N, C-alpha and C positions, 0 to 999 in steps of 0.2 A: 300627503302623509297623515293628515288628520283622518281622512277617510280609511286609510289602511289600518291606523291604530285602533279606530273605532270597530273595524271589522275583526281585527285580532282580539279585541276586548269582547266582542259579541261571541266569538268562537270559544274563548276561554270560559265565559259565563255559561254558554250552552253545555260545554264539556263538564263544568262543575255540577250543573243541574243533572246532566246524565249520570255522573258518578254518584250524586246524592240519591237519586232514584234507585240506582243499582244497588247501593249500599242498604237503602231502606228495604228493598225487596229481599236482599240476602239476609237482613236482620229478621224480617218477618218469617222467612223460610226457616231460619235457625230457631227462632221462638217457637214455630209450629213443631219442629222436630223435637225440641226440649220438652214441650208440653206433651207430645205423644209418647216420649220416653218415660216422662213422669207418670202418665197414666198407665203405661204398661208395667212400670215398676209397682205402682199401687195395686194393679190387678194381680200381678204375681205374688205380692205380699198377701193379699186377701186369700188367694189360693193356698199359699203355704200355711197361713194361720188356720184355714179351714181343714187342711190336711192334718195338721197337729192336733186340732180339736177332735177330728174324726178318729185319730189314733187313740186318744184318751178315752173317748166314748166306747171304742171297741175294747180297750183294755177293761173298762168298768163292766161291759156287758159279759166278757169272758170270765172275769173274776166272780161276777154274780152267779153265773151258771155253774162254775166250778164249786162255789160254796154251797148254792142251793140244791143242785142236782147231784153232781159227782160226790161231794163230801158226804151228803146226807145218805146216799145210797150205800157208799163204802161204810159208813157208820152203822147202818142196818146190817150189812153183810157181816161186819165185825161182831156184832151182838149175836146174830144168828149162828155164826161159827162157834162162838163160846158155848152156846147151848149144845151144838153138835159135839163139842169136845167133852162135855159132861156125860154123854152116853157111853155106854159100856164098850170098851175098845176090844176089837177082835184079836189083835196082836200088837207087838211092838212097833211094826212098821206103820200101823195106823196112827200111833201117837206121834211118830217121827214126821209123818206127812202133815198131820194137824199143825205141828209146831212150824214147819216150813210155810204153810199157807198163812198162818197167823202172822208170822213175820212179814210176809209179803203184803198182806192187807195193811199192817201198821206202817210199813215203809211207803205204800202208795198214798195213805192218808197224809203222811208227813209231807211227801213231795207235792201233793195237790194243794195242801194248805200253804206251803212255801210259794208256790207259783202264784196262787191267789193273792197272797200278801205282796209279792213283787209286782204284780200288775197294778194293784191299787193299795199302797201301804196304808193300813188303817191308822198307824201312828201318825201319819201326816195329817190326815183330816182331824183326828181327835186331839192331837197334842201340838202339832206344828212342825215347821221345817227343822228346827234345831234338834228336836227329839228324833225325827225321822232319820237325819243324817247320823246322829249318834247310834241309832239302831243299825243303819247300814254299815258303819264303821266297825261295830262290834261283830257283825257277820263276816266282815272281811278278815278281822283279826282271828276269828275262830278257824278260818281256813288254814292259818299257819304259813300261808304263802307270802305275805307281806305285812309290815308293820304300818299302821296308819295313825296319824294324829289330827285331831279336830279342835280348833280354837274358835270361840264365838264370844260376841259381846253385843247382843242385840235382843230387843223384845219382839215378840210376835206381831204386835200392833204396828211396828215400824216397817213390816214387809209389804203390807198392802193387800192382803187377801189370799185365799186358798189357791186361786189361779196362778199367782206369782210364786207362791210357795211350791206348787206342783211343778212349774216349769224349772225353777232352780233346783229342785230335787232331781228332776230327770237329767239335768246337765251333770250334776255330781255323779249320778248313777252311770251315765254314759261314759264320763271320764274314768271312773273307777274300773268299769269293765274293760276299757281300752288299756288301762295300766295292767290289769291282771292278765289279759289275753295276749297282748302285743309288746308291752314296753319292757318286760323282764325286770320290773322294778322291785326293790326291796323296802322302799319307804315312800309313803305318801303323806302329803300335808294338805289339809283343807281348812281355810279360814273364812269366817263369815262375820265381818266387823262393820261397825257404823262409825263414821268420821264426820261429825256435825250433821249435815243433810245428805250425806253420800253413803250408800251401802256398797261394799266390795266383797265380792266372792272370789277367793283366790284358791287355785288348786295347782299342785305341783307334784311331780314324782322324779325319782333319780334313775329312770329307766334309760333305754338306749336312744330315745329321741328318734327323730326322723327329718327328712327333708320336706320342709313346710310347703314349698311351691309345687312339688310333685303331688303331695297328699291333697292340698286344696283343689287341685285341678280334677281329682278323682272323687272327692268327697270323703269316703270312709268314716262317716259318723260326725265330722265336724260341721257338715251342712246343717244338721238338725240342731246342734248346739248354737250356731250363729242365728238360726231362725227363732229358737226359743229366747235367745237374748234380745232380739228385736221385739218379741211379743211382750216382753216385760219392760221395754225401754232402756236396755242396757247396752253399753259399748263393750267391745271385746278387744283385749290386748293378749296376743299369743306369742310365745317365745319357745323355740325348740331348734334343735339341730342334731344330727347324728352323733351319738355318744355324749350328749350334753343335757340329757333329761328333757322334761317337758314342764311348761308353766303357762297358765292362762288365768286371766283376771277379767271379771265382769263387774262393771261400775254402773250403778243406777241410782236415781234419787230415792230417798227415804220417804215412806208414807206420811210419817208424822216427825 
């Protein structure tokens, strides 16, 4: 009986040792998988940040070319055309055609400057995020399509630099474009507030809303918003449903 008990005990110990080694191997394998997933996530994050930086650099390049090349040439064309208008007209049709060409040149100049400013808002770099959002809101109000309210209680130094300001502005710009194009909203609210050491950017509209799960699986602009939030160290809370409007909040630590 003693030998049998000893044998059973040995078998149990061997089984426990085998289980322990098996568990250790599984833990090691799981750890390796988690490390590989973390490395892949970090790699994807680097690619996304590089992609967004590339987009901004391309915006700046196009804006610079529009300003330096297209606008300057249109300006010279405008001046040359004014000289032409001062020459003696052959008939009334000549004056009418001159007026039409003059109007087209003026409109083209205005559109080119507007596109250049939208690509790289000079107000953002010169005066900061609050003034840039104020300017964006005024442009939206001037369309007459929607009413928009902007509330803020934050100093520029608390935001932590132009790169953070630029990403937050692009978020507001993307959200406003979605509200105007898809949401059928009549009212938009934007809030940029500081609560102790936390900065909150809140955006909401009273539009038609949407099914969040379906849209998240397809992207439709939300992916860039989440990526920009990650770049500035912000967490995202989003709430929407069909016929219940849209609301999003970005929360990030204050710089000072």
